Steps between C-alpha positions, in 0.01 A plus 500: 500500500505883506357516144220266601419715806493813284270327249273384782476851642421643158228239447346583840514875433342455158230281652422764762490773240273295271275396789478855630420649160242226433336557836499878454348462153241252625414720795469809278270308266294373794467849649397633163217248471387489865339788686440458873141593585434777749444384859236719669627402847842659441533863608817696422853365520804511726864393492577208730716567804767228507718430803807286567502241780445520790271797435142491372299765310221663705149350491256632244248757628296490178139385503502429126704309243749685284762440235835434668812541286795284602852541361736222613856484370704180469864555592779240506745617765793372706435547872616361833304202630719478811805680633770461234275282282363627168238358267348609168135559592222535243252739655164672469580857602869457583449311828412152625214451555340715231304816571181461706192584290173600672169537316130475588250232404331605176786723380613490139877453507703622203826310538820619333802271514830664403813292442811713553731532197791353699313174560639190333175301508138547392250493788128503562266499802239259631280667762293248692239775542430502126211310344639425154752279315825467688396761754617759249812308397377440145455876449817623669798321340742792478844511336779716649435867426129445434170571678185287505152604611182310584199564724297288739205538732582429866205266551610308807624653826800341667877506541659354187850406389635621168808360328678473168373212285755508218663162436679359685253624761685349798819687412326837476324449833816367669680818393252712696216576257198503733293737710151563643189678373217571745148535367318657794132407546257783429437547872874502571693303762458564875703795626844428648786721618785350294519307174814332366603294196710186556573246227702181520703351216779250435830554321710223353867599475804292413671613821380398845325746732727798563762412238643830381495652152263500204301176514352337188168314494521123557244310289565165670435641848179659372379172350587316824333775709816564704523880534814668629282785630141533620440872543247759604490794259791388288800531732652372822432762767234684297276524808745512792679772694434844357278342230269326750126556484372738770190529715386635838332328791124501452512510121356247258733372227406347165757308296445423132713188463582336168705202390665532160647150524578363250495175698455511878195546722550762772408437866463865597528580872568803721684392816320637804175591324178326402309596187163631615363457148629312195367542147622168361625469142453870434122508531313793653284305746655428842555125498653437842565667836787469751746331265863426591641410156336520159593316181557702183542295181743590225317751281261579785443752775336568835390803699568489875391751765601527864509752781823574686461522877859475626816689390800315364642343185283239330665271247339408166604157372420217268451244777685243290774626729817414311366725225469778756826478688721344233358625170377851580120493554507727807348842563419721798208705628616752762222612732545804723288608795429442869526157659183308575573272797146365493584341163870416533731543799833381372697255717364482856711217645858400424596219739787254482412159358756221527418224258682169483734633231590824679823362650617358168416825325700703749798267468486523124483877523808511724688271261415723204614805696832330578556411136411851390738658749781271382448601136506878541706669232547845354267588219651469155379748241369337185681665209251365246229720645716797588264724309207393717490778757378460853199718421393279211541190718279658765231584243512148354508343844184686600314326218624158619403586859147606406461187288646247744561622856244760606221256594703376799732791576230763420524798267715710736718212618338501845446123518257331742567527879667192655473304177652678201779744589512855367745580223528870586790579737573129533836417657456136392464605138762774491780334698562210263435526125585138428266377772221697332579343162490152655171579669347580163646190336443251787217654699497527878331313783521516877574788736703801395564825685456821302571838660462348848167322434445128449313366196402143430364442153579337171630661183477284189799482263482736204767327295278525191609867477798570276835619637425849372151505655634398842781756481256773401236425763760483779651827379151656512429367850845602629430856388136546607305577819799646686760254369815623327730235357722404211360349184491121471647359180364215292850348508478468878164327473628266230805401708298435814239308301777277364616419856159374609391135467343437159195351671396840637582734218496516124699751299310746283722734300 
């Protein structure tokens, strides 16, 4: 078996070497026999400014076409896709999505594709902005340690996807090989205050969402279109917390949104905002106004613009909501500035409402509290994760909180008055660790008293989280916003999970 694998690898390497040398020879011969005619509309040249998501190069101020030189490097690199989860990404520019490229309608683009010597695979690039065979793919097949060059005229303005088109194409795209190129119209786009780059993509790993360690690609899941992750900008949490997009009240925001796929259509939505203008399918003519959610096909794009009138945190999602809250397609836009009560007041009335199920809910809540009190026990330290310090648990727990909990409990744990209790300085949370674990696993309903105030809401069970995720997020919450408590161990969560009825909880290691 080992001899056969060695032979197979040698055959593949020899094929690459032969293909690369043949292509180089053919390209050299072609260049020797073809001379590109001079284009009188092209004046001068410049090196393209490339940026990594979520940032965008500045708009062009030129009033003429020029030669734009692009150098884009392919790098195969192991990076985190989620906390404690690694994946071997194939990238344009070292990140997922690839570097944002911005040119002007009429420009002559000299494109240089460089495949890093450490790469194990040949790659090429298909730019949907290119008019020519394969979108440039037929001219850019590049072996590891080689560089390819071709040129194209940016004839058509718009926001275009680019991706690797080396066979098997689906595998290269699923490993992160996609990005956006904007061909600005000659007159430019309307002025805005902020521009950002957001691109969705799916990842098909053998492990389930959040399963730790280096995760290999799963071909069967990819064929069945069952991604483990659906992500904005290549990672869980890439646009939350300190990495959130930023704006100020009164500003106008433009998002260049792409969908690398390789399979799913995105239902892009910003919770709490309405798109004033949508440029559907990456075109440069406004196609619709006042849009709530816009569809972006795999291998497609859209430009959305909206003004921000009210401060707060706005959540970017794929509105296929299990992708957002269970597979990672969540981001944030944090808007700072003065309140505008003419637009949004916040809660004005919070009155008691006693529905027909209120009595049953309260009784159930009391019963749960009795069971929890009866099962109190001293925390047992999990020796298998002795090296996992409290500080690391807090950092990991913050990622889980921002992915799962902040929509209800808010970014600073302040909750919602009379409905969702605060987590900061919470006697209910801090007085009983095991009760908190059960609340995460079973959910809560009915009245509870937190720090002297009564709340009557519903918390859904989060038993889809792993034992480690629950331990980490509770450790984060118990040590944030004025709280100071001991770490929660995954062993505690596992034991309490095992005590619960199988109909309400499922074990995820």
